[in-house]
C-alpha positions as CSV (number, residue, x, y, z in Angstrom):
1,M,176.9,61.5,130.3
2,K,176.2,65.6,129.8
3,L,174.0,66.9,132.0
4,L,171.4,70.0,132.1
5,L,169.6,70.0,135.4
6,T,166.6,72.2,135.3
7,S,164.0,73.3,137.7
8,G,160.9,74.4,134.7
9,G,162.8,73.0,131.8
10,V,164.3,75.2,128.7
11,T,162.6,78.5,129.7
12,N,164.7,81.0,128.1
13,P,167.3,81.4,125.3
14,S,170.5,81.1,127.8
15,I,169.1,77.3,128.7
16,H,168.2,76.7,125.2
17,S,171.6,77.6,124.1
18,A,173.0,75.5,126.7
19,L,171.1,72.6,125.4
20,V,172.3,73.1,121.7
21,Q,175.9,73.3,123.1
22,L,175.5,69.9,124.9
23,L,173.9,68.2,121.9
24,G,176.6,69.6,119.6
25,K,174.0,69.6,116.7
26,P,170.6,71.4,116.1
27,I,167.5,70.3,118.2
28,G,165.9,69.4,114.6
29,E,168.9,67.0,114.1
30,S,168.6,65.5,117.2
31,N,166.6,62.2,118.5
32,A,164.9,62.3,121.9
33,L,163.1,60.1,124.2
34,C,160.9,61.7,126.9
35,I,160.5,59.9,130.4
36,P,157.4,60.6,132.5
37,T,157.8,58.0,135.2
38,A,158.4,60.6,138.1
39,E,155.1,61.9,137.5
40,Y,153.4,58.4,139.0
41,G,155.1,58.8,142.1
42,H,153.8,62.5,143.1
43,P,150.1,63.1,144.2
44,M,149.9,66.5,142.6
45,C,150.6,64.9,139.2
46,T,147.9,63.2,137.1
47,P,147.6,61.2,133.8
48,A,146.6,64.6,132.2
49,S,150.1,66.2,133.6
50,A,152.0,63.3,132.3
51,W,150.1,63.8,128.9
52,R,150.7,67.5,128.8
53,F,154.5,66.7,129.2
54,I,154.5,64.3,126.5
55,A,152.4,66.7,124.0
56,G,154.6,69.4,124.4
57,Q,151.9,71.4,126.3
58,S,153.2,71.4,129.9
59,P,155.1,74.7,131.0
60,S,158.4,73.0,130.6
61,D,158.0,72.1,127.0
62,L,160.8,69.8,126.6
63,C,158.8,67.9,123.9
64,G,157.7,70.5,121.9
65,L,161.3,71.9,121.0
66,G,161.2,70.6,117.5
67,W,163.1,67.2,117.5
68,K,164.2,65.4,114.5
69,S,162.1,62.5,116.5
70,L,160.6,62.1,119.8
71,G,159.6,58.9,121.6
72,L,158.1,58.0,125.0
73,L,160.2,55.4,127.1
74,E,158.4,54.3,130.2
75,L,160.5,53.1,132.9
76,I,157.9,51.1,134.5
77,A,157.4,49.0,131.4
78,L,161.4,48.1,130.8
79,P,161.5,45.4,133.1
80,T,158.6,43.3,131.2
81,V,160.4,43.7,127.8
82,G,163.8,42.7,128.1
83,A,166.8,44.8,128.0
84,E,167.4,43.4,124.3
85,R,164.6,45.6,123.4
86,W,165.0,48.4,125.1
87,V,168.7,49.2,125.4
88,P,169.0,49.5,121.4
89,W,166.0,52.5,121.5
90,V,168.3,54.1,124.3
91,R,171.7,53.9,122.5
92,E,170.1,55.5,119.4
93,A,169.2,58.5,121.2
94,D,170.7,61.8,121.5
95,V,168.7,62.8,124.7
96,L,166.6,61.9,127.6
97,L,164.1,64.5,128.6
98,V,162.8,63.7,131.9
99,D,159.8,65.0,133.4
100,G,159.4,66.0,137.4
101,G,157.3,64.5,139.9
102,D,158.6,62.2,142.7
103,A,162.7,62.1,142.6
104,T,162.6,58.8,145.0
105,Y,160.1,56.7,142.6
106,L,162.0,57.9,139.7
107,C,165.1,56.8,141.3
108,H,163.6,53.3,142.2
109,W,162.4,52.5,138.8
110,M,165.8,54.0,137.0
111,R,167.3,51.1,139.2
112,E,164.6,48.4,138.9
113,S,164.7,49.0,134.8
114,G,168.3,48.7,134.5
115,L,168.4,52.7,133.1
116,A,170.8,53.6,136.0
117,D,173.4,50.9,135.3
118,L,173.4,51.8,131.4
119,L,174.0,55.4,131.7
120,P,177.6,55.5,132.7
121,S,178.3,53.6,129.4
122,L,176.5,56.6,127.3
123,P,179.1,59.4,127.4
124,D,177.7,61.4,124.7
125,M,174.0,60.8,125.8
126,V,172.5,64.2,127.3
127,W,170.2,64.1,130.3
128,V,167.8,66.9,130.5
129,G,165.8,67.2,134.3
130,V,162.7,69.2,135.3
131,S,162.4,69.2,138.9
132,A,162.7,65.5,139.9
133,G,164.0,64.7,136.9
134,S,167.2,66.8,137.7
135,M,167.1,65.9,141.5
136,V,167.2,62.2,141.0
137,M,170.7,62.7,139.7
138,T,171.7,64.1,143.1
139,P,173.0,62.4,146.5
140,R,169.8,63.3,148.5
141,I,166.8,65.5,148.1
142,G,165.6,66.3,151.7
143,A,162.8,64.8,153.1
144,E,160.7,67.9,152.6
145,F,160.9,66.3,148.5
146,V,159.9,63.0,148.8
147,E,156.1,62.5,148.6
148,W,156.0,58.5,147.1
149,P,154.9,56.6,150.7
150,S,157.3,53.7,149.6
151,A,160.8,55.8,149.7
152,P,163.1,54.2,151.9
153,D,164.7,57.8,152.6
154,D,165.7,60.6,150.4
155,R,168.7,59.3,149.0
156,T,168.8,59.2,145.1
157,L,171.5,58.4,142.4
158,G,174.4,60.6,143.4
159,V,175.5,61.2,140.0
160,V,176.6,64.7,141.0
161,G,177.8,65.6,144.2
162,F,175.4,68.4,145.1
163,S,171.7,68.6,145.8
164,I,168.7,70.7,144.0
165,F,166.0,72.8,145.3
166,P,163.9,73.7,142.5
167,H,161.3,76.1,142.0
168,L,162.7,79.1,144.2
169,D,159.9,81.5,144.7
170,A,157.6,79.5,142.3
171,F,155.5,78.3,145.5
172,P,154.9,79.9,149.0
173,E,157.0,76.9,150.5
174,N,159.5,77.5,148.3
175,T,161.3,80.6,149.5
176,L,165.0,81.3,149.9
177,A,164.6,81.1,153.9
178,D,163.1,77.3,153.1
179,A,166.0,76.3,151.0
180,E,168.3,77.6,153.7
181,R,166.8,75.5,156.1
182,W,166.6,72.5,153.8
183,A,170.3,72.7,152.8
184,A,171.2,72.8,156.5
185,D,170.5,69.1,156.7
186,L,172.0,67.4,153.7
187,G,175.8,67.4,154.5
188,V,176.5,68.1,150.8
189,P,176.7,71.3,148.6
190,A,173.3,72.6,147.1
191,Y,172.1,74.9,145.0
192,A,168.5,76.7,145.2
193,I,167.2,77.5,141.6
194,D,164.2,78.8,140.3
195,E,162.6,78.5,137.0
196,Q,164.7,80.5,134.7
197,T,168.0,78.8,135.9
198,A,170.0,75.4,135.1
199,I,172.8,73.6,136.2
200,K,175.1,72.2,133.1
201,V,177.2,69.3,134.1
202,I,180.2,67.9,131.8
203,D,183.0,65.5,133.0
204,G,182.5,67.0,136.5
205,S,182.6,70.7,135.6
206,V,179.2,72.4,136.8
207,E,178.1,75.8,135.6
208,V,175.2,77.7,136.1
209,V,173.4,78.9,133.4
210,S,170.7,81.6,134.5
211,E,168.4,84.5,133.6
212,G,166.6,84.4,136.7
213,Q,168.1,83.8,140.6
214,W,170.0,81.0,142.3
215,T,171.7,80.5,145.6
216,K,174.9,77.9,146.0
217,F,174.9,76.7,149.7
218,G,178.1,75.2,151.5
């Protein structure tokens, strides 16, 4: 699986170019599935914000990039329909567009649905995450980012070996000093990234793609 882990989505030409490179073909020739699940685990998200993501009207604008086809994959529904139905939908897609919200909630439903187990068998799939949709791939998100009351702890999937502090300087509580305190407790390397930054991961090789600000800790 190829990863494009963003804070704010495809927000500039550099990140857009990285996405096309990962796809290996134009966006207009690529089939996408969008995953809004993380939204439902975060108190700041609403049905309206989930709709804006799906409709391509959110700031991340992942769904409005001009895909050949775009479908909705709601992880909460998958355990009730059976893998024989939904696994072919995923295998036929070129890219998964994964919205933000609460990463622990998203992690829970990735495991419950079986998507987390399926991903290692999809080497050519591109995963584009926004905020929690990126953080879910890390080992830990830090207690500061856990908003889902039923989360057992701050651990997530650990697909990559580093953690992500998103929205650097986008909010009063997301300063570089806040990120430094957050990173000190994690025990793994970490990146603080702003809305103009993404982290591209292919076969374990990590590259920062940025037209903004970012810092690596550890």
